[in-house]
N, C-alpha and C positions, 0 to 999 in steps of 0.2 A: 315858225312854219313859213315856207316860201311858196309863192304862187307864180314864179317866173315861167313855169312851163304850162300855165293855163291857156287853153284855147277857147274858152268861153267864160262868160261872167255869170255869177249868181250872187244873191244877196250876201252869202257867207264870205265869198271871195272879196267882195267889195268891202265888207266890214273889216276883214283882216288886212286890207291894204290901204285903208284910208290915210294912214300916217304918211304915205308916200305923196299923197296929193294935198293934204291939209296940214297946216302948221300947228294950229291951236287945238288943244283937247276939247274946248267948248264946241268948235266946229265939227270935230270928229263925232262927238256925242250927239250933235244935232242931226247928222246924216245917217248914223248907224241904224240898223234894224229896218223898221217899216219904211222909213224915208229912203233908204238905199234901195229897197225893193221897188218903191214907187218910181224912183229915178231910172232904174233899170228898165222897167216897163215902158216908161216914156221914151227912152232911147230906142228900145226895140220897136216901138210903134213908128217912130221916125224913120228907122232903117227900112221897115216894111213899106212905108210910103214912098221911099226913094227908089225902091226896086221897080 
């Protein structure tokens, strides 16, 4: 599955594309799921503050 045409992020897109950002399977496993959702919320909060 490709997500090159994505215009927004959600936890599923992050989970499906972690291999592009992270080299090791241990790192990917650590970030998948709830951690991906938490990081996304943190980024969204930071973007909201920047506006």
